[in-house]
DRENVEX-14594 format. One line per field, with one value per residue: residue in one letter; residue number from 1; x, y, z of N, C-alpha, C in turn; chain. Coordinates in steps of 0.1 Angstrom, whole numbers, plus 5000, padded with zeros to 4 digits. Each point is the difference from the previous one (the first is absolute). Layout:
// residues N
type	(a ...)
seq	(NUM ...)
n.X	(X ...)
n.Y	(Y ...)
n.Z	(Z ...)
ca.X	(X ...)
ca.Y	(Y ...)
ca.Z	(Z ...)
c.X	(X ...)
c.Y	(Y ...)
c.Z	(Z ...)
mol	(A ...)
***
This chain:
// residues 89
type	(x x x x x x x x x x x x x x x x x x x x x x x x x x x x x x x x x x x x x x x x x x x x x x x x x x x x x x x x x x x x x x x x x x x x x x x x x x x x x x x x x x x x x x x x x)
seq	(1 2 3 4 5 6 7 8 9 10 11 12 13 14 15 16 17 18 19 20 21 22 23 24 25 26 27 28 29 30 31 32 33 34 35 36 37 38 39 40 41 42 43 44 45 46 47 48 49 50 51 52 53 54 55 56 57 58 59 60 61 62 63 64 65 66 67 68 69 70 71 72 73 74 75 76 77 78 79 80 81 82 83 84 85 86 87 88 89)
n.X	(3909 4998 5007 4996 4999 4989 5006 4993 4990 4992 5008 4999 4988 4999 5007 4992 4990 5005 5004 4988 4998 5009 4991 5003 5001 4998 5008 4993 5012 5008 5008 4997 4997 4994 5007 4988 5003 4996 5005 4988 4999 5009 4990 4991 5008 5002 4987 5000 5009 4993 4988 5007 5004 4996 5012 5002 5012 4991 5000 4988 4991 4998 4988 4999 4988 5005 5007 4987 5001 5010 4996 4990 5008 5006 5013 4995 5012 5003 5012 4997 4994 5010 5008 4993 5000 5013 5003 4992 4994)
n.Y	(8799 5009 5011 5012 5000 5007 5008 4989 5000 4999 5009 5007 4996 5003 5011 5001 4996 5008 5009 4998 4999 5008 5009 5007 5011 5009 5008 5012 5005 5007 4989 4988 4990 4995 4988 4996 4994 4989 5006 4994 5004 4991 4992 5007 5000 4987 5000 5008 4992 4989 5006 5005 4987 5000 5003 4987 5006 5005 5003 4995 5010 4999 5003 5007 4997 4994 5008 5001 4999 5007 4997 5003 5009 5004 4997 5006 5005 5003 4999 4989 4995 5004 4996 4989 5000 5003 4991 4990 5002)
n.Z	(6732 4991 5001 4998 5013 5002 5008 5002 5009 4989 4994 5011 5001 4987 5002 5011 4992 4990 5009 5005 4987 5004 4995 4989 5006 4990 5007 4998 4999 5008 4997 5004 4992 5011 5003 5003 5012 5004 5011 5003 4987 5003 4994 5007 5011 4998 4998 5010 5006 4997 5003 5011 5000 5012 5002 5004 4998 4991 5012 5004 4999 5013 4995 5011 5006 5011 5008 5004 4987 5004 5012 4992 4996 5011 5001 5010 5003 5013 4995 4993 5011 5007 4991 4999 5013 4998 4990 5004 4988)
ca.X	(4995 5011 4995 5001 4988 4999 5001 4987 4999 4999 5013 5009 4996 5005 5015 5004 4997 5011 5011 4997 5001 5014 5003 5007 4993 5008 4994 5008 5007 5003 5009 4999 4991 5007 4993 4997 4997 5000 5014 5000 4999 5013 4999 4996 5012 5009 4994 5004 5014 5000 4994 5008 5013 5007 5010 4996 5007 4995 4988 4988 4995 4987 4992 4990 4991 5005 5011 4995 5000 5014 5003 4993 5007 5014 5006 5005 5004 4995 5006 4992 4987 5001 5002 4987 4990 5004 5002 4990 4988)
ca.Y	(5014 5009 5013 5011 5002 5011 4997 5001 4988 4988 4996 4997 4987 4992 4999 4992 4986 4995 4998 4989 4988 4998 5008 5013 5012 5012 5012 5012 5007 5014 5001 4989 4989 4989 4988 4996 4986 4997 4998 4986 4990 4999 4999 5013 5008 4996 5005 5014 5000 4995 5009 5012 4997 5006 4991 4996 5007 5013 4998 5008 5007 4996 5011 4996 5011 5008 4994 4990 4987 4995 4987 4990 4999 5001 5000 5014 5002 5013 5012 5001 5005 5014 5008 5000 5009 5014 5005 4996 5009)
ca.Z	(5000 4997 4996 5010 5007 5009 5015 5007 5009 4993 4994 5011 5004 4989 5001 5012 4997 4992 5009 5009 4993 4995 4988 5001 4996 4997 5007 4997 5011 4996 4988 4991 5004 5008 5000 5014 5002 5014 5005 5006 4990 4994 4986 4994 5001 4990 4988 4998 4995 4986 4991 4999 4996 5011 5006 5013 5010 5001 5009 4998 5011 5005 5005 5010 5003 5011 5007 5009 4993 4997 5005 4991 4987 5001 5013 5002 5014 5005 4993 4987 5004 5004 4988 4993 5007 4998 4986 4991 5000)
c.X	(5012 4993 5003 4987 5000 5001 4986 4999 4999 5013 5011 4997 5005 5015 5004 4997 5011 5012 4998 5001 5014 5004 5007 4991 5009 4993 5009 5006 5002 5007 4998 4989 5008 4991 4997 4996 5000 5014 5001 4999 5013 4999 4997 5012 5010 4996 5003 5014 5000 4994 5008 5014 5010 5010 4995 5007 4995 4986 4988 4996 4986 4994 4990 4993 5006 5012 4996 5000 5014 5002 4993 5009 5015 5005 5006 5003 4994 5005 4991 4986 5000 5002 4987 4990 5003 4999 4989 4988 4989)
c.Y	(5009 5013 5010 5003 5012 4996 5002 4987 4987 4995 4997 4986 4989 4998 4992 4986 4995 4998 4988 4987 4998 5008 5013 5011 5011 5011 5012 5005 5015 5001 4989 4991 4990 4988 4996 4985 4998 4997 4986 4989 4999 4999 5014 5010 4996 5004 5015 5001 4996 5010 5013 4997 5005 4989 4996 5007 5014 4999 5008 5007 4995 5012 4995 5013 5009 4993 4989 4986 4994 4986 4988 4997 4999 4998 5014 5002 5014 5012 5002 5005 5015 5009 5000 5009 5015 5005 4995 5009 4995)
c.Z	(4997 4996 5010 5006 5009 5014 5006 5008 4993 4994 5011 5005 4990 5002 5012 4998 4991 5008 5009 4993 4994 4988 5004 4995 4998 5007 4997 5013 4995 4987 4990 5005 5007 4999 5014 5000 5016 5004 5006 4989 4992 4985 4993 5001 4989 4986 4997 4995 4985 4991 4997 4994 5011 5006 5014 5011 5003 5008 4995 5012 5004 5007 5011 5004 5011 5007 5010 4994 4998 5005 4993 4988 5001 5015 5003 5015 5004 4992 4987 5003 5004 4987 4992 5006 4998 4986 4990 5000 5009)
mol	(A A A A A A A A A A A A A A A A A A A A A A A A A A A A A A A A A A A A A A A A A A A A A A A A A A A A A A A A A A A A A A A A A A A A A A A A A A A A A A A A A A A A A A A A A)
***
């Protein structure tokens, strides 16, 4: 599946299915299009590096819904959790 799709419930479901099956999706941001994949899928993450021609030493950003989810995705001490609670939107 390729193309540009409107942001609606049906297409968001399609995008989540693509990500869930190890694929990549392009998403618009304020300045550029980003590539999205599951942070838990090492092959999909490696594919982002490959597709972008990004060096392995240049880390990717993981976006999460809220600071409450940090412990599912990262190791964070009390200082990091405090900063997240103060500065995250």
